[in-house]
C-alpha positions as CSV (number, residue, x, y, z in Angstrom):
1,M,-178.0,-120.0,78.5
2,E,-181.3,-120.5,80.2
3,L,-181.7,-122.9,83.0
4,D,-183.9,-125.3,81.1
5,A,-181.7,-125.4,78.0
6,K,-179.8,-128.7,77.4
7,V,-176.1,-128.8,78.1
8,C,-175.8,-132.5,77.3
9,Y,-177.6,-133.2,74.0
10,C,-176.8,-136.9,74.1
11,F,-178.7,-137.6,77.3
12,H,-180.9,-134.5,77.5
13,V,-179.4,-133.1,80.7
14,S,-180.4,-129.5,81.3
15,H,-178.4,-126.6,82.8
16,R,-180.8,-126.6,85.8
17,K,-180.4,-130.3,86.5
18,L,-176.6,-130.0,86.5
19,L,-176.7,-127.0,88.8
20,N,-179.0,-128.8,91.2
21,F,-176.7,-131.9,91.1
22,L,-173.7,-129.7,91.9
23,R,-175.5,-128.0,94.8
24,R,-176.9,-131.3,96.2
25,E,-174.0,-133.8,95.6
26,R,-171.0,-131.5,95.7
27,P,-168.9,-133.6,93.4
28,K,-165.1,-133.5,94.1
29,V,-164.0,-133.7,90.5
30,P,-165.8,-132.7,87.2
31,S,-166.0,-136.2,85.9
32,Q,-168.5,-137.0,88.7
33,L,-171.0,-134.9,86.8
34,S,-171.4,-138.0,84.6
35,E,-173.5,-139.3,87.5
36,C,-176.1,-136.7,86.6
37,G,-178.0,-138.4,83.9
38,G,-174.9,-139.6,82.0
39,A,-173.8,-136.0,81.2
40,G,-170.5,-136.0,79.2
41,T,-170.5,-139.7,78.4
42,G,-171.9,-139.5,74.8
43,C,-170.2,-137.5,72.1
44,G,-168.0,-135.5,74.5
45,W,-169.0,-132.0,73.3
46,C,-170.3,-130.9,76.7
47,I,-167.2,-132.0,78.7
48,P,-165.5,-128.6,78.7
49,F,-168.7,-127.0,79.8
50,L,-169.2,-129.5,82.6
51,K,-165.6,-128.7,83.8
52,Q,-166.5,-125.0,83.8
53,L,-169.7,-125.6,85.8
54,H,-167.8,-127.6,88.3
55,Q,-165.1,-124.9,88.6
56,Q,-167.9,-122.3,89.0
57,A,-169.4,-124.3,91.8
58,V,-166.0,-124.6,93.6
59,A,-164.6,-121.1,93.0
60,G,-167.4,-118.9,91.6
61,G,-167.1,-116.9,88.4
62,V,-168.9,-117.0,85.0
63,T,-168.9,-119.9,82.6
64,E,-169.0,-119.8,78.8
65,L,-172.5,-121.2,79.0
66,E,-173.8,-118.0,80.4
67,R,-172.5,-116.1,77.3
68,L,-173.9,-118.5,74.7
69,T,-177.4,-118.6,73.3
70,P,-178.9,-122.1,73.1
71,E,-178.9,-121.7,69.3
72,E,-175.1,-120.9,69.2
73,Y,-174.4,-123.8,71.6
74,E,-176.4,-126.2,69.4
75,R,-174.6,-124.9,66.2
76,R,-171.2,-125.3,67.7
77,R,-172.0,-128.8,68.9
78,A,-173.2,-129.7,65.4
79,E,-169.9,-128.4,64.0
80,Y,-167.9,-130.5,66.6
81,V,-169.8,-133.7,65.8
82,R,-169.6,-133.2,62.0
83,A,-165.9,-132.6,62.2
84,G,-165.5,-136.0,63.8
85,G,-165.2,-134.8,67.4
86,G,-167.6,-137.4,68.8
87,K,-170.5,-139.7,67.9
88,P,-173.8,-139.1,69.6
89,P,-175.5,-142.3,70.9
90,A,-178.9,-143.4,69.7
91,G,-181.6,-141.2,71.2
92,A,-179.4,-138.1,71.3
93,T,-180.9,-134.8,70.1
94,P,-180.5,-134.8,66.3
95,L,-178.1,-132.3,64.7
96,P,-179.8,-129.4,63.0
97,P,-179.8,-129.3,59.2
98,L,-176.7,-127.9,57.5
99,E,-177.0,-124.2,56.6
100,E,-176.6,-123.5,52.9
């Protein structure tokens, strides 16, 4: 995933912004990433990815984000929300249309 791609679609928080927050603030636990623009406090889709980013900042390694294209990430989020996994707040990036 590119640095300017959104990780949190509810609050429009980019991969770059999260990485900079991790570098600058050094949060002790993944939940503190919510202080970065509200990431993870909307529909909940990005929480597993925030945990991976935090783990990567602490111990290194590769996250699933680095293997996903932005299109695949967006498609999987849409499936999650449509399956009842969470409700995006007003102002969130709209879901892409259903594929027929």
